[in-house]
N, C-alpha and C positions, 0 to 999 in steps of 0.2 A: 282672058275671060275664064278659061279652065282653072287657072291658079286661084282666082277669086272664089270660084265655086268650091274648089277643094278645101280652101281655108274655112269657108263657111261650114262645109260638111264636117271638118275636123273639130271646129269649135262647138257645133251642135252635138257631135258625138261625145266630146269631153263633158259638156253640160249634162248629157244624158247619163254618162258614167257616174258623175258626181251625184246626180239625183238618185240613181239606184244604190249607190254606196250609202247615202243618207238613210234611205228606206231600210236597207239591210242592217245598218247600225241600230236604228230605232227598234227594229223587230228583234234583233239578236241581243243587244247589249244595253239599250236605253233603260230598261226596267231595273237593271242592276244599279246603275248610277242613280236612278230615282229612289230606289230603296235605301241606298247609302245616305243620300241627302235627307230622306225622311227619318231614318234612324238617328242621324246626327242631330236633326232638329228636335226629335223627341227627347234625346239625352240632354240637350240644352234646356228644354222646357222643364224637365225633371230636376235638373241642377238648379235652375232659377227658383222653382217652387221650394226646394229644400233650403236654399239660402234665405229665401223670404221667411219661411217658417222659423228657421234658427234666429233670424233677426227679430222676428216678432216675439219669440220666447225670451230672448235676451232683453229686448225692450221692456217686456212685462216684468221680468225679474228686477231690472234696474229701476223701473218706475215704482214697483211695490216695495222692494227691499232697500235699495241703495239711494233712491232719489226722493222717497216719500218724506216730506217734512210737515205734513198736516198732523196736528196733534189734537187729541181729544182728552177730556177729563171725565173720570168716573168717580162719583161719590160713593164710598164704601161704608159709610156710617161713622167710621172713626178717623178716616183720612180721605184725601182726594188723590186719586191715582191719575197721573198725566202720562200719556204714552203716544207713540206714533200710531196713526190710524192706518189700518190695512183694509183696503176696500174689499167688501164681501165678508168681513169678519164681524159677527155680532158681539161675541164675548171679548173682553179685554184679555191680553196675553198674561198679564199679572207677573209672571216670573221670567227672568232672562235665562232661558235654558241653553246651556252650552257645555262643551266637554271640559273636563278638568285634566290638564296636561301634567299636573304634579302628582296627583293621587295614584299610587300603585294598586290600591284596593279595587278601583273601578275597572282595571284592566281585565279582571276576572269576574267581578260581581256586577259591573255595569253602573251607569249613572243613577239608576233608580233601583237599588238592590233590595228594598223591603217589599216582600210580597207574601210572607207567611200568614200575617194577620190581616185579613181583607178589610176589617173595620178601621184599621189604623195605618195601612200602607200608604195612603195618599198623604196623611199628616206627616209620617216619618220621611217619605221621599221628598216632601216639600222642604224639610229641614236639611236634607242632603245637598241642597243647592247653595247653602251658605255655612254649613257646619261640616268640617272634615270628618271622615269616618272614624279616625283615631280619637276624636274628641269624646265620642260616646262609647266606643268599643275598646278603649285602652284604659285600664285602671292602674295607675302607677302606685307602687308601694311608697312608703314614707321616705325611703332613702333616695328615691328618684323623683319624687313629687316636687314641683316648683310653684304651682298655682299660677303659672304664667301662661297666658293664651294670647295669640296674635293672629292677625289677618294675613293671608297670602293671596296673591293674584292668581286667579284660576287659569289664566293663559300662560303667564311667565313662570309661575311658581314662586316668585320673589315675595318677601315680606313687605307689606305695604301699610300705610297709615290707615286708621279706621275709616271705612267708607260710610259708616252709619249716618253721620250728620249731613253728608253731602247727597245721599241718595235715599230713595224709598226702598223698603224691603222687596227683594226680588230683583233689584237692579244693581246689587253690590259688585257682581263679577269677582267676588272674593269669598274665601272660606276661613273659618276659625280653626286653628291648629294648636294643640298643647305643646309645651316645652318640658323637657326632662333634664335631670342632672346626669351627667355621664363623665366619669373620671375628673370630677371637680369643675367641669364646664357645663354650661347650659346650652342645650341644642334642641332643635325641633324634633318631635317624635318621628316624623317622616323624613328621616335622615337619608342622605345620598347613598349610604352603604345599604340600607334596607331597600331602597328603591332599585338600586342596581342588581341586588341579589334576586329580587322578585322579577325584574325584567329578563334576567338571564334564564331564570326558571321557565318563564313564559316562552322564550325563544327556543329552548331545548326540550320542552315538555314532551314532544312526540318521540324523541330519541331515548327517553329515560325509562327505566324499568319501573314497575309498580312500587317496589321498595324504595327506589330513589325518589319517586314522586312523593311518596308518603313522608319521607325524611325532609324533603324540601318544604312541603306544606307546613309541617310542624315547626320548622325554623321560621318561616314567614309569619305564621300565626302565633309565635311564641309570646308576643306581647299582647295579644288579643285576649280580652277577658271572656270567660264563658258566659257571665251575666253582665251585659252592658249597663250603663247608667240608664235610669228610667226617667220618665217625664218629671216626676216629683223632685228629682235631684237638681233640676234647673228652675222649675216653676214652683218656687217656694220662697217665703219671706225671710226665714231664719238665716240660712246659709246656702245660697244657690251655688251650684257647681262652677258656673262661669262668673268671673269678676266683671259683671256687666258694665259698671261705670268705667273700669280700666280699659275695656275694649271699645269704649266710645259711645255707649248707649246713653241717651238723655234720660232725665228723671221720669218724665211722663211715659216713656217707652219701657223703662225698667218696672214701673208700677204695673204696667199692663202684662209684662212677662211673668212677674212673680205672683200675679193674681191667683188666688186659689180657685177661681172660677175655671181657669184653664184646665187644672188637674181634674176638677169635678166633671167638666165636659168630657174629658178623655175617658174617665172611668165609666161614666153613665152612657157613653156613646155605644159601648159594646152590648148594652142591654136594650132590647126593644120589646115593648109590650103591645100586643095586638088588642085593640078595643074589643070587649066582649061581644058587642053588637055585630062585629065583623067575623066572629069565630063561628062559622056555619057548622051546624050539627051538634053544638054543645047542648042546646036546649032539648034536642031530640034524645040525647044520651041520658039527660037527667030524668026525662019522662019514662 
């Protein structure tokens, strides 16, 4: 009988010890474990939100840029422009704006370099999307002049067939570049030699002295004319600078380009006359 009571006593004592150990654990260490799980849970929630936001951004980009196939047409008066519709955009994009990997001019001057004349900078920068810088800013002498102009792919830099007949203005993804005579051969003005020299200067510019920079810039701009070709040199009927038919322009487009109205618009655009009825104070001065 005593053995049974002793066993019951020991069992009860062990249960009591375990009970107190659990209480001590909860009071002393349980909050640490709870905080660890809560922190871990918070980190998981934050990570989930971040992944969800990134997925939403990616989905939005893919939907708007990569997967959008809905096209809209815009009547521009002289032609119909068809392009991919981007939700939320009221105006059509018009021009395919993208970097020119071949041009060494834009490495310093940028894709839209014309900013000195505010009345014409938009018109000139628009041309920069399909006309190479050298086309307007390099005037070859008679010994180097060829009269040859070709299109090059803006991404690869390779000479390509005329894109004019296949696409609308602004979607060519190509630019016009002149060719010159050099040692009996015909080569493009933006030769690999000139490009490599300019890129080397750009890479080493910070290590050069002012004298060295000045010398390098003079060599780079050696073929650049102080006075570039002006609008009338292309937009004229007698002898336009560019052989428009040879580089792929159809007759109706040529007629539009060489129209004298274009030159007239450019010349008159810089002059703006305020109606007298809006010139406040004029009548007061006369009295």
